[in-house]
PyMOL Python script that loads the backbone (N, CA, C, O; Angstrom):
from pymol import cmd

cmd.read_pdbstr("""\
ATOM      1  N   UNK A   1       2.464   0.821 -12.754  1.00  0.00           N
ATOM      2  CA  UNK A   1       2.997   0.467 -11.449  1.00  0.00           C
ATOM      3  C   UNK A   1       4.307   1.215 -11.217  1.00  0.00           C
ATOM      4  O   UNK A   1       5.115   1.371 -12.132  1.00  0.00           O
ATOM      5  N   UNK A   2       4.502   1.665 -10.008  1.00  0.00           N
ATOM      6  CA  UNK A   2       5.751   2.336  -9.623  1.00  0.00           C
ATOM      7  C   UNK A   2       6.905   1.355  -9.823  1.00  0.00           C
ATOM      8  O   UNK A   2       6.748   0.158  -9.583  1.00  0.00           O
ATOM      9  N   UNK A   3       8.046   1.845 -10.255  1.00  0.00           N
ATOM     10  CA  UNK A   3       9.181   0.974 -10.581  1.00  0.00           C
ATOM     11  C   UNK A   3       9.728   0.194  -9.392  1.00  0.00           C
ATOM     12  O   UNK A   3      10.380  -0.831  -9.592  1.00  0.00           O
ATOM     13  N   UNK A   4       9.486   0.643  -8.166  1.00  0.00           N
ATOM     14  CA  UNK A   4       9.997  -0.045  -6.981  1.00  0.00           C
ATOM     15  C   UNK A   4       9.078  -1.171  -6.515  1.00  0.00           C
ATOM     16  O   UNK A   4       9.451  -1.949  -5.638  1.00  0.00           O
ATOM     17  N   UNK A   5       7.884  -1.265  -7.093  1.00  0.00           N
ATOM     18  CA  UNK A   5       6.840  -2.153  -6.571  1.00  0.00           C
ATOM     19  C   UNK A   5       6.772  -3.475  -7.325  1.00  0.00           C
ATOM     20  O   UNK A   5       6.727  -3.513  -8.554  1.00  0.00           O
ATOM     21  N   UNK A   6       6.766  -4.569  -6.545  1.00  0.00           N
ATOM     22  CA  UNK A   6       6.537  -5.894  -7.094  1.00  0.00           C
ATOM     23  C   UNK A   6       5.045  -6.224  -7.032  1.00  0.00           C
ATOM     24  O   UNK A   6       4.454  -6.658  -8.022  1.00  0.00           O
ATOM     25  N   UNK A   7       4.440  -6.012  -5.850  1.00  0.00           N
ATOM     26  CA  UNK A   7       3.010  -6.244  -5.630  1.00  0.00           C
ATOM     27  C   UNK A   7       2.491  -5.189  -4.672  1.00  0.00           C
ATOM     28  O   UNK A   7       3.237  -4.643  -3.859  1.00  0.00           O
ATOM     29  N   UNK A   8       1.200  -4.913  -4.782  1.00  0.00           N
ATOM     30  CA  UNK A   8       0.585  -3.956  -3.855  1.00  0.00           C
ATOM     31  C   UNK A   8      -0.874  -4.330  -3.629  1.00  0.00           C
ATOM     32  O   UNK A   8      -1.549  -4.838  -4.524  1.00  0.00           O
ATOM     33  N   UNK A   9      -1.341  -4.069  -2.421  1.00  0.00           N
ATOM     34  CA  UNK A   9      -2.754  -4.206  -2.089  1.00  0.00           C
ATOM     35  C   UNK A   9      -3.157  -2.959  -1.322  1.00  0.00           C
ATOM     36  O   UNK A   9      -2.397  -2.448  -0.499  1.00  0.00           O
ATOM     37  N   UNK A  10      -4.349  -2.479  -1.597  1.00  0.00           N
ATOM     38  CA  UNK A  10      -4.837  -1.265  -0.950  1.00  0.00           C
ATOM     39  C   UNK A  10      -6.128  -1.593  -0.217  1.00  0.00           C
ATOM     40  O   UNK A  10      -7.023  -2.237  -0.764  1.00  0.00           O
ATOM     41  N   UNK A  11      -6.211  -1.137   1.037  1.00  0.00           N
ATOM     42  CA  UNK A  11      -7.406  -1.350   1.849  1.00  0.00           C
ATOM     43  C   UNK A  11      -7.803  -0.037   2.509  1.00  0.00           C
ATOM     44  O   UNK A  11      -7.002   0.892   2.617  1.00  0.00           O
ATOM     45  N   UNK A  12      -9.044   0.019   2.942  1.00  0.00           N
ATOM     46  CA  UNK A  12      -9.515   1.154   3.725  1.00  0.00           C
ATOM     47  C   UNK A  12      -9.467   0.796   5.196  1.00  0.00           C
ATOM     48  O   UNK A  12      -9.889  -0.291   5.590  1.00  0.00           O
ATOM     49  N   UNK A  13      -8.956   1.704   6.006  1.00  0.00           N
ATOM     50  CA  UNK A  13      -8.904   1.480   7.451  1.00  0.00           C
ATOM     51  C   UNK A  13      -9.573   2.641   8.167  1.00  0.00           C
ATOM     52  O   UNK A  13      -9.442   3.797   7.765  1.00  0.00           O
ATOM     53  N   UNK A  14     -10.293   2.315   9.235  1.00  0.00           N
ATOM     54  CA  UNK A  14     -10.996   3.322  10.029  1.00  0.00           C
ATOM     55  C   UNK A  14     -10.023   4.339  10.601  1.00  0.00           C
ATOM     56  O   UNK A  14      -8.932   3.992  11.055  1.00  0.00           O
ATOM     57  N   UNK A  15     -10.439   5.607  10.573  1.00  0.00           N
ATOM     58  CA  UNK A  15      -9.651   6.690  11.150  1.00  0.00           C
ATOM     59  C   UNK A  15     -10.610   7.648  11.844  1.00  0.00           C
ATOM     60  O   UNK A  15     -11.588   8.086  11.238  1.00  0.00           O
ATOM     61  N   UNK A  16     -10.345   7.983  13.115  1.00  0.00           N
ATOM     62  CA  UNK A  16     -11.277   8.842  13.849  1.00  0.00           C
ATOM     63  C   UNK A  16     -11.420  10.250  13.259  1.00  0.00           C
ATOM     64  O   UNK A  16     -12.472  10.871  13.411  1.00  0.00           O
ATOM     65  N   UNK A  17     -10.396  10.754  12.599  1.00  0.00           N
ATOM     66  CA  UNK A  17     -10.449  12.106  12.040  1.00  0.00           C
ATOM     67  C   UNK A  17     -11.013  12.151  10.623  1.00  0.00           C
ATOM     68  O   UNK A  17     -11.787  13.049  10.292  1.00  0.00           O
ATOM     69  N   UNK A  18     -10.630  11.190   9.789  1.00  0.00           N
ATOM     70  CA  UNK A  18     -10.994  11.242   8.368  1.00  0.00           C
ATOM     71  C   UNK A  18     -12.071  10.239   7.968  1.00  0.00           C
ATOM     72  O   UNK A  18     -12.563  10.289   6.841  1.00  0.00           O
ATOM     73  N   UNK A  19     -12.439   9.349   8.847  1.00  0.00           N
ATOM     74  CA  UNK A  19     -13.408   8.311   8.506  1.00  0.00           C
ATOM     75  C   UNK A  19     -12.699   7.063   8.025  1.00  0.00           C
ATOM     76  O   UNK A  19     -12.497   6.122   8.793  1.00  0.00           O
ATOM     77  N   UNK A  20     -12.321   7.051   6.766  1.00  0.00           N
ATOM     78  CA  UNK A  20     -11.593   5.918   6.188  1.00  0.00           C
ATOM     79  C   UNK A  20     -10.303   6.440   5.562  1.00  0.00           C
ATOM     80  O   UNK A  20     -10.309   7.422   4.819  1.00  0.00           O
ATOM     81  N   UNK A  21      -9.206   5.770   5.874  1.00  0.00           N
ATOM     82  CA  UNK A  21      -7.912   6.102   5.270  1.00  0.00           C
ATOM     83  C   UNK A  21      -7.561   5.060   4.224  1.00  0.00           C
ATOM     84  O   UNK A  21      -7.845   3.875   4.401  1.00  0.00           O
ATOM     85  N   UNK A  22      -6.950   5.494   3.144  1.00  0.00           N
ATOM     86  CA  UNK A  22      -6.417   4.574   2.143  1.00  0.00           C
ATOM     87  C   UNK A  22      -5.028   4.151   2.623  1.00  0.00           C
ATOM     88  O   UNK A  22      -4.152   4.987   2.846  1.00  0.00           O
ATOM     89  N   UNK A  23      -4.844   2.838   2.776  1.00  0.00           N
ATOM     90  CA  UNK A  23      -3.573   2.290   3.241  1.00  0.00           C
ATOM     91  C   UNK A  23      -3.082   1.275   2.214  1.00  0.00           C
ATOM     92  O   UNK A  23      -3.826   0.385   1.801  1.00  0.00           O
ATOM     93  N   UNK A  24      -1.825   1.418   1.807  1.00  0.00           N
ATOM     94  CA  UNK A  24      -1.228   0.504   0.827  1.00  0.00           C
ATOM     95  C   UNK A  24      -0.233  -0.420   1.517  1.00  0.00           C
ATOM     96  O   UNK A  24       0.562   0.014   2.352  1.00  0.00           O
ATOM     97  N   UNK A  25      -0.287  -1.688   1.161  1.00  0.00           N
ATOM     98  CA  UNK A  25       0.687  -2.684   1.612  1.00  0.00           C
ATOM     99  C   UNK A  25       1.498  -3.048   0.378  1.00  0.00           C
ATOM    100  O   UNK A  25       0.960  -3.557  -0.605  1.00  0.00           O
ATOM    101  N   UNK A  26       2.798  -2.781   0.440  1.00  0.00           N
ATOM    102  CA  UNK A  26       3.651  -2.867  -0.742  1.00  0.00           C
ATOM    103  C   UNK A  26       4.758  -3.898  -0.560  1.00  0.00           C
ATOM    104  O   UNK A  26       5.474  -3.887   0.441  1.00  0.00           O
ATOM    105  N   UNK A  27       4.888  -4.788  -1.541  1.00  0.00           N
ATOM    106  CA  UNK A  27       6.028  -5.691  -1.635  1.00  0.00           C
ATOM    107  C   UNK A  27       6.977  -5.039  -2.636  1.00  0.00           C
ATOM    108  O   UNK A  27       6.617  -4.805  -3.789  1.00  0.00           O
ATOM    109  N   UNK A  28       8.178  -4.755  -2.184  1.00  0.00           N
ATOM    110  CA  UNK A  28       9.151  -4.071  -3.033  1.00  0.00           C
ATOM    111  C   UNK A  28       9.906  -5.050  -3.927  1.00  0.00           C
ATOM    112  O   UNK A  28      10.044  -6.229  -3.600  1.00  0.00           O
ATOM    113  N   UNK A  29      10.383  -4.551  -5.044  1.00  0.00           N
ATOM    114  CA  UNK A  29      11.250  -5.342  -5.911  1.00  0.00           C
ATOM    115  C   UNK A  29      12.556  -5.647  -5.188  1.00  0.00           C
ATOM    116  O   UNK A  29      12.957  -4.925  -4.275  1.00  0.00           O
ATOM    117  N   UNK A  30      13.198  -6.700  -5.598  1.00  0.00           N
ATOM    118  CA  UNK A  30      14.475  -7.101  -5.024  1.00  0.00           C
ATOM    119  C   UNK A  30      15.484  -5.959  -5.116  1.00  0.00           C
ATOM    120  O   UNK A  30      15.625  -5.323  -6.161  1.00  0.00           O
ATOM    121  N   UNK A  31      16.179  -5.709  -4.013  1.00  0.00           N
ATOM    122  CA  UNK A  31      17.209  -4.680  -3.988  1.00  0.00           C
ATOM    123  C   UNK A  31      16.720  -3.289  -3.645  1.00  0.00           C
ATOM    124  O   UNK A  31      17.529  -2.370  -3.517  1.00  0.00           O
ATOM    125  N   UNK A  32      15.409  -3.110  -3.493  1.00  0.00           N
ATOM    126  CA  UNK A  32      14.845  -1.800  -3.154  1.00  0.00           C
ATOM    127  C   UNK A  32      14.599  -1.746  -1.652  1.00  0.00           C
ATOM    128  O   UNK A  32      14.060  -2.686  -1.068  1.00  0.00           O
ATOM    129  N   UNK A  33      14.996  -0.641  -1.033  1.00  0.00           N
ATOM    130  CA  UNK A  33      14.806  -0.455   0.402  1.00  0.00           C
ATOM    131  C   UNK A  33      13.683   0.542   0.642  1.00  0.00           C
ATOM    132  O   UNK A  33      13.661   1.625   0.057  1.00  0.00           O
ATOM    133  N   UNK A  34      12.754   0.164   1.506  1.00  0.00           N
ATOM    134  CA  UNK A  34      11.647   1.052   1.840  1.00  0.00           C
ATOM    135  C   UNK A  34      12.049   2.043   2.913  1.00  0.00           C
ATOM    136  O   UNK A  34      12.480   1.650   3.996  1.00  0.00           O
ATOM    137  N   UNK A  35      11.910   3.327   2.619  1.00  0.00           N
ATOM    138  CA  UNK A  35      12.201   4.364   3.606  1.00  0.00           C
ATOM    139  C   UNK A  35      11.229   5.522   3.390  1.00  0.00           C
ATOM    140  O   UNK A  35      10.383   5.471   2.498  1.00  0.00           O
ATOM    141  N   UNK A  36      11.354   6.565   4.209  1.00  0.00           N
ATOM    142  CA  UNK A  36      10.435   7.701   4.126  1.00  0.00           C
ATOM    143  C   UNK A  36      10.497   8.399   2.765  1.00  0.00           C
ATOM    144  O   UNK A  36       9.477   8.870   2.261  1.00  0.00           O
ATOM    145  N   UNK A  37      11.688   8.466   2.174  1.00  0.00           N
ATOM    146  CA  UNK A  37      11.824   9.095   0.857  1.00  0.00           C
ATOM    147  C   UNK A  37      11.040   8.310  -0.197  1.00  0.00           C
ATOM    148  O   UNK A  37      10.414   8.900  -1.078  1.00  0.00           O
ATOM    149  N   UNK A  38      11.076   6.981  -0.105  1.00  0.00           N
ATOM    150  CA  UNK A  38      10.329   6.155  -1.051  1.00  0.00           C
ATOM    151  C   UNK A  38       8.827   6.303  -0.816  1.00  0.00           C
ATOM    152  O   UNK A  38       8.057   6.353  -1.775  1.00  0.00           O
ATOM    153  N   UNK A  39       8.407   6.373   0.435  1.00  0.00           N
ATOM    154  CA  UNK A  39       6.988   6.592   0.742  1.00  0.00           C
ATOM    155  C   UNK A  39       6.512   7.877   0.072  1.00  0.00           C
ATOM    156  O   UNK A  39       5.482   7.879  -0.601  1.00  0.00           O
ATOM    157  N   UNK A  40       7.241   8.952   0.248  1.00  0.00           N
ATOM    158  CA  UNK A  40       6.877  10.255  -0.343  1.00  0.00           C
ATOM    159  C   UNK A  40       6.856  10.158  -1.867  1.00  0.00           C
ATOM    160  O   UNK A  40       5.940  10.673  -2.508  1.00  0.00           O
ATOM    161  N   UNK A  41       7.857   9.504  -2.450  1.00  0.00           N
ATOM    162  CA  UNK A  41       7.913   9.343  -3.900  1.00  0.00           C
ATOM    163  C   UNK A  41       6.699   8.567  -4.410  1.00  0.00           C
ATOM    164  O   UNK A  41       6.105   8.940  -5.422  1.00  0.00           O
ATOM    165  N   UNK A  42       6.330   7.494  -3.716  1.00  0.00           N
ATOM    166  CA  UNK A  42       5.172   6.698  -4.123  1.00  0.00           C
ATOM    167  C   UNK A  42       3.879   7.497  -3.991  1.00  0.00           C
ATOM    168  O   UNK A  42       3.021   7.442  -4.872  1.00  0.00           O
ATOM    169  N   UNK A  43       3.737   8.235  -2.900  1.00  0.00           N
ATOM    170  CA  UNK A  43       2.539   9.057  -2.725  1.00  0.00           C
ATOM    171  C   UNK A  43       2.429  10.101  -3.835  1.00  0.00           C
ATOM    172  O   UNK A  43       1.348  10.305  -4.387  1.00  0.00           O
ATOM    173  N   UNK A  44       3.531  10.757  -4.162  1.00  0.00           N
ATOM    174  CA  UNK A  44       3.531  11.747  -5.245  1.00  0.00           C
ATOM    175  C   UNK A  44       3.210  11.096  -6.585  1.00  0.00           C
ATOM    176  O   UNK A  44       2.495  11.673  -7.404  1.00  0.00           O
ATOM    177  N   UNK A  45       3.737   9.896  -6.808  1.00  0.00           N
ATOM    178  CA  UNK A  45       3.488   9.158  -8.045  1.00  0.00           C
ATOM    179  C   UNK A  45       1.991   8.868  -8.190  1.00  0.00           C
ATOM    180  O   UNK A  45       1.415   9.056  -9.261  1.00  0.00           O
ATOM    181  N   UNK A  46       1.365   8.404  -7.092  1.00  0.00           N
ATOM    182  CA  UNK A  46      -0.072   8.104  -7.127  1.00  0.00           C
ATOM    183  C   UNK A  46      -0.876   9.380  -7.369  1.00  0.00           C
ATOM    184  O   UNK A  46      -1.818   9.377  -8.161  1.00  0.00           O
ATOM    185  N   UNK A  47      -0.512  10.465  -6.695  1.00  0.00           N
ATOM    186  CA  UNK A  47      -1.231  11.740  -6.882  1.00  0.00           C
ATOM    187  C   UNK A  47      -1.198  12.197  -8.338  1.00  0.00           C
ATOM    188  O   UNK A  47      -2.153  12.807  -8.818  1.00  0.00           O
ATOM    189  N   UNK A  48      -0.111  11.909  -9.039  1.00  0.00           N
ATOM    190  CA  UNK A  48       0.013  12.301 -10.445  1.00  0.00           C
ATOM    191  C   UNK A  48      -0.814  11.405 -11.368  1.00  0.00           C
ATOM    192  O   UNK A  48      -1.173  11.815 -12.472  1.00  0.00           O
ATOM    193  N   UNK A  49      -1.119  10.178 -10.919  1.00  0.00           N
ATOM    194  CA  UNK A  49      -1.838   9.216 -11.755  1.00  0.00           C
ATOM    195  C   UNK A  49      -3.352   9.269 -11.563  1.00  0.00           C
ATOM    196  O   UNK A  49      -4.105   9.071 -12.516  1.00  0.00           O
ATOM    197  N   UNK A  50      -3.805   9.537 -10.329  1.00  0.00           N
ATOM    198  CA  UNK A  50      -5.240   9.563 -10.028  1.00  0.00           C
ATOM    199  C   UNK A  50      -5.558  10.840  -9.248  1.00  0.00           C
ATOM    200  O   UNK A  50      -4.675  11.659  -8.995  1.00  0.00           O
ATOM    201  N   UNK A  51      -6.804  10.995  -8.876  1.00  0.00           N
ATOM    202  CA  UNK A  51      -7.203  12.181  -8.106  1.00  0.00           C
ATOM    203  C   UNK A  51      -6.362  12.268  -6.832  1.00  0.00           C
ATOM    204  O   UNK A  51      -6.247  11.284  -6.101  1.00  0.00           O
ATOM    205  N   UNK A  52      -5.777  13.429  -6.559  1.00  0.00           N
ATOM    206  CA  UNK A  52      -4.859  13.566  -5.418  1.00  0.00           C
ATOM    207  C   UNK A  52      -5.438  13.147  -4.066  1.00  0.00           C
ATOM    208  O   UNK A  52      -4.692  12.684  -3.203  1.00  0.00           O
ATOM    209  N   UNK A  53      -6.748  13.297  -3.863  1.00  0.00           N
ATOM    210  CA  UNK A  53      -7.317  12.926  -2.563  1.00  0.00           C
ATOM    211  C   UNK A  53      -7.381  11.412  -2.362  1.00  0.00           C
ATOM    212  O   UNK A  53      -7.669  10.956  -1.255  1.00  0.00           O
ATOM    213  N   UNK A  54      -7.122  10.632  -3.395  1.00  0.00           N
ATOM    214  CA  UNK A  54      -7.189   9.170  -3.304  1.00  0.00           C
ATOM    215  C   UNK A  54      -5.857   8.513  -2.952  1.00  0.00           C
ATOM    216  O   UNK A  54      -5.786   7.288  -2.847  1.00  0.00           O
ATOM    217  N   UNK A  55      -4.808   9.301  -2.771  1.00  0.00           N
ATOM    218  CA  UNK A  55      -3.493   8.697  -2.522  1.00  0.00           C
ATOM    219  C   UNK A  55      -3.464   7.997  -1.160  1.00  0.00           C
ATOM    220  O   UNK A  55      -4.193   8.396  -0.251  1.00  0.00           O
ATOM    221  N   UNK A  56      -2.633   6.960  -1.005  1.00  0.00           N
ATOM    222  CA  UNK A  56      -2.553   6.261   0.284  1.00  0.00           C
ATOM    223  C   UNK A  56      -1.894   7.139   1.342  1.00  0.00           C
ATOM    224  O   UNK A  56      -0.771   7.609   1.161  1.00  0.00           O
ATOM    225  N   UNK A  57      -2.594   7.353   2.435  1.00  0.00           N
ATOM    226  CA  UNK A  57      -2.061   8.173   3.523  1.00  0.00           C
ATOM    227  C   UNK A  57      -0.964   7.427   4.283  1.00  0.00           C
ATOM    228  O   UNK A  57      -0.093   8.030   4.910  1.00  0.00           O
ATOM    229  N   UNK A  58      -1.036   6.098   4.209  1.00  0.00           N
ATOM    230  CA  UNK A  58      -0.020   5.280   4.872  1.00  0.00           C
ATOM    231  C   UNK A  58       0.419   4.188   3.907  1.00  0.00           C
ATOM    232  O   UNK A  58      -0.404   3.579   3.223  1.00  0.00           O
ATOM    233  N   UNK A  59       1.723   3.948   3.860  1.00  0.00           N
ATOM    234  CA  UNK A  59       2.279   2.866   3.050  1.00  0.00           C
ATOM    235  C   UNK A  59       3.096   1.976   3.969  1.00  0.00           C
ATOM    236  O   UNK A  59       4.035   2.427   4.625  1.00  0.00           O
ATOM    237  N   UNK A  60       2.721   0.706   4.006  1.00  0.00           N
ATOM    238  CA  UNK A  60       3.434  -0.280   4.819  1.00  0.00           C
ATOM    239  C   UNK A  60       4.192  -1.216   3.885  1.00  0.00           C
ATOM    240  O   UNK A  60       3.607  -1.802   2.974  1.00  0.00           O
ATOM    241  N   UNK A  61       5.481  -1.351   4.113  1.00  0.00           N
ATOM    242  CA  UNK A  61       6.281  -2.279   3.316  1.00  0.00           C
ATOM    243  C   UNK A  61       6.232  -3.649   3.977  1.00  0.00           C
ATOM    244  O   UNK A  61       6.499  -3.781   5.172  1.00  0.00           O
ATOM    245  N   UNK A  62       5.888  -4.669   3.191  1.00  0.00           N
ATOM    246  CA  UNK A  62       5.753  -6.033   3.702  1.00  0.00           C
ATOM    247  C   UNK A  62       6.558  -6.990   2.826  1.00  0.00           C
ATOM    248  O   UNK A  62       6.848  -6.696   1.667  1.00  0.00           O
ATOM    249  N   UNK A  63       6.912  -8.133   3.397  1.00  0.00           N
ATOM    250  CA  UNK A  63       7.661  -9.157   2.656  1.00  0.00           C
ATOM    251  C   UNK A  63       6.787  -9.854   1.615  1.00  0.00           C
ATOM    252  O   UNK A  63       7.248 -10.192   0.525  1.00  0.00           O
ATOM    253  N   UNK A  64       5.507 -10.064   1.974  1.00  0.00           N
ATOM    254  CA  UNK A  64       4.578 -10.730   1.059  1.00  0.00           C
ATOM    255  C   UNK A  64       3.156 -10.333   1.427  1.00  0.00           C
ATOM    256  O   UNK A  64       2.895  -9.839   2.524  1.00  0.00           O
ATOM    257  N   UNK A  65       2.246 -10.556   0.493  1.00  0.00           N
ATOM    258  CA  UNK A  65       0.836 -10.289   0.730  1.00  0.00           C
ATOM    259  C   UNK A  65       0.139 -11.603   1.070  1.00  0.00           C
ATOM    260  O   UNK A  65       0.447 -12.635   0.473  1.00  0.00           O
ATOM    261  N   UNK A  66      -0.798 -11.578   2.023  1.00  0.00           N
ATOM    262  CA  UNK A  66      -1.496 -12.815   2.387  1.00  0.00           C
ATOM    263  C   UNK A  66      -2.444 -13.253   1.275  1.00  0.00           C
ATOM    264  O   UNK A  66      -3.260 -12.473   0.784  1.00  0.00           O
ATOM    265  N   UNK A  67      -2.313 -14.526   0.891  1.00  0.00           N
ATOM    266  CA  UNK A  67      -3.138 -15.059  -0.193  1.00  0.00           C
ATOM    267  C   UNK A  67      -3.666 -16.438   0.180  1.00  0.00           C
ATOM    268  O   UNK A  67      -3.119 -17.120   1.047  1.00  0.00           O
ATOM    269  N   UNK A  68      -4.735 -16.826  -0.490  1.00  0.00           N
ATOM    270  CA  UNK A  68      -5.261 -18.176  -0.328  1.00  0.00           C
ATOM    271  C   UNK A  68      -4.370 -19.143  -1.106  1.00  0.00           C
ATOM    272  O   UNK A  68      -3.450 -18.719  -1.805  1.00  0.00           O
ATOM    273  N   UNK A  69      -4.639 -20.419  -0.985  1.00  0.00           N
ATOM    274  CA  UNK A  69      -3.849 -21.413  -1.714  1.00  0.00           C
ATOM    275  C   UNK A  69      -4.015 -21.279  -3.225  1.00  0.00           C
ATOM    276  O   UNK A  69      -3.164 -21.734  -3.989  1.00  0.00           O
ATOM    277  N   UNK A  70      -5.115 -20.651  -3.658  1.00  0.00           N
ATOM    278  CA  UNK A  70      -5.326 -20.435  -5.092  1.00  0.00           C
ATOM    279  C   UNK A  70      -4.796 -19.080  -5.556  1.00  0.00           C
ATOM    280  O   UNK A  70      -4.935 -18.729  -6.728  1.00  0.00           O
ATOM    281  N   UNK A  71      -4.192 -18.322  -4.649  1.00  0.00           N
ATOM    282  CA  UNK A  71      -3.563 -17.063  -5.025  1.00  0.00           C
ATOM    283  C   UNK A  71      -4.414 -15.816  -4.882  1.00  0.00           C
ATOM    284  O   UNK A  71      -3.994 -14.728  -5.275  1.00  0.00           O
ATOM    285  N   UNK A  72      -5.620 -15.967  -4.316  1.00  0.00           N
ATOM    286  CA  UNK A  72      -6.488 -14.801  -4.141  1.00  0.00           C
ATOM    287  C   UNK A  72      -6.046 -13.999  -2.915  1.00  0.00           C
ATOM    288  O   UNK A  72      -5.760 -14.570  -1.862  1.00  0.00           O
ATOM    289  N   UNK A  73      -5.994 -12.683  -3.059  1.00  0.00           N
ATOM    290  CA  UNK A  73      -5.575 -11.803  -1.978  1.00  0.00           C
ATOM    291  C   UNK A  73      -6.570 -11.842  -0.820  1.00  0.00           C
ATOM    292  O   UNK A  73      -7.783 -11.810  -1.030  1.00  0.00           O
ATOM    293  N   UNK A  74      -6.048 -11.912   0.398  1.00  0.00           N
ATOM    294  CA  UNK A  74      -6.881 -11.920   1.604  1.00  0.00           C
ATOM    295  C   UNK A  74      -6.802 -10.540   2.272  1.00  0.00           C
ATOM    296  O   UNK A  74      -6.041 -10.343   3.219  1.00  0.00           O
ATOM    297  N   UNK A  75      -7.592  -9.596   1.768  1.00  0.00           N
ATOM    298  CA  UNK A  75      -7.561  -8.225   2.289  1.00  0.00           C
ATOM    299  C   UNK A  75      -7.912  -8.152   3.770  1.00  0.00           C
ATOM    300  O   UNK A  75      -7.378  -7.306   4.488  1.00  0.00           O
ATOM    301  N   UNK A  76      -8.802  -9.026   4.239  1.00  0.00           N
ATOM    302  CA  UNK A  76      -9.192  -8.986   5.647  1.00  0.00           C
ATOM    303  C   UNK A  76      -7.992  -9.205   6.559  1.00  0.00           C
ATOM    304  O   UNK A  76      -7.951  -8.660   7.662  1.00  0.00           O
ATOM    305  N   UNK A  77      -7.022  -9.987   6.122  1.00  0.00           N
ATOM    306  CA  UNK A  77      -5.819 -10.204   6.936  1.00  0.00           C
ATOM    307  C   UNK A  77      -4.954  -8.953   6.984  1.00  0.00           C
ATOM    308  O   UNK A  77      -4.302  -8.694   7.996  1.00  0.00           O
ATOM    309  N   UNK A  78      -4.936  -8.182   5.921  1.00  0.00           N
ATOM    310  CA  UNK A  78      -4.201  -6.917   5.922  1.00  0.00           C
ATOM    311  C   UNK A  78      -4.843  -5.936   6.889  1.00  0.00           C
ATOM    312  O   UNK A  78      -4.147  -5.249   7.638  1.00  0.00           O
ATOM    313  N   UNK A  79      -6.167  -5.868   6.876  1.00  0.00           N
ATOM    314  CA  UNK A  79      -6.868  -4.963   7.795  1.00  0.00           C
ATOM    315  C   UNK A  79      -6.590  -5.343   9.245  1.00  0.00           C
ATOM    316  O   UNK A  79      -6.472  -4.470  10.105  1.00  0.00           O
ATOM    317  N   UNK A  80      -6.488  -6.637   9.516  1.00  0.00           N
ATOM    318  CA  UNK A  80      -6.232  -7.096  10.883  1.00  0.00           C
ATOM    319  C   UNK A  80      -4.815  -6.795  11.348  1.00  0.00           C
ATOM    320  O   UNK A  80      -4.592  -6.633  12.548  1.00  0.00           O
ATOM    321  N   UNK A  81      -3.851  -6.715  10.436  1.00  0.00           N
ATOM    322  CA  UNK A  81      -2.472  -6.448  10.848  1.00  0.00           C
ATOM    323  C   UNK A  81      -2.159  -4.961  10.872  1.00  0.00           C
ATOM    324  O   UNK A  81      -1.119  -4.558  11.394  1.00  0.00           O
ATOM    325  N   UNK A  82      -3.061  -4.121  10.303  1.00  0.00           N
ATOM    326  CA  UNK A  82      -2.867  -2.678  10.224  1.00  0.00           C
ATOM    327  C   UNK A  82      -2.478  -2.069  11.503  1.00  0.00           C
ATOM    328  O   UNK A  82      -2.283  -0.856  11.575  1.00  0.00           O
TER     329      UNK A  82
END
""", "prot")
cmd.dss("prot")
cmd.show_as("cartoon", "prot")
cmd.util.cbc("prot")
cmd.orient("prot")
């Protein structure tokens, strides 16, 4: 996990040009500020860890990830807020 990240969820979102885009929703660690430089750093970090074409084209910084009362991630809610 990237050092700035507390939690992350990745979803696919429709894109007219590419079909499906990889979009990451990131909860940052305390004291970390999300900006364009951090987005680029995270994208480069992912490209170094997995196949470069799989990196998230968009990174959205969020306060928290939507979960059920039992703690399961609700990806459909992320897709709806995209």
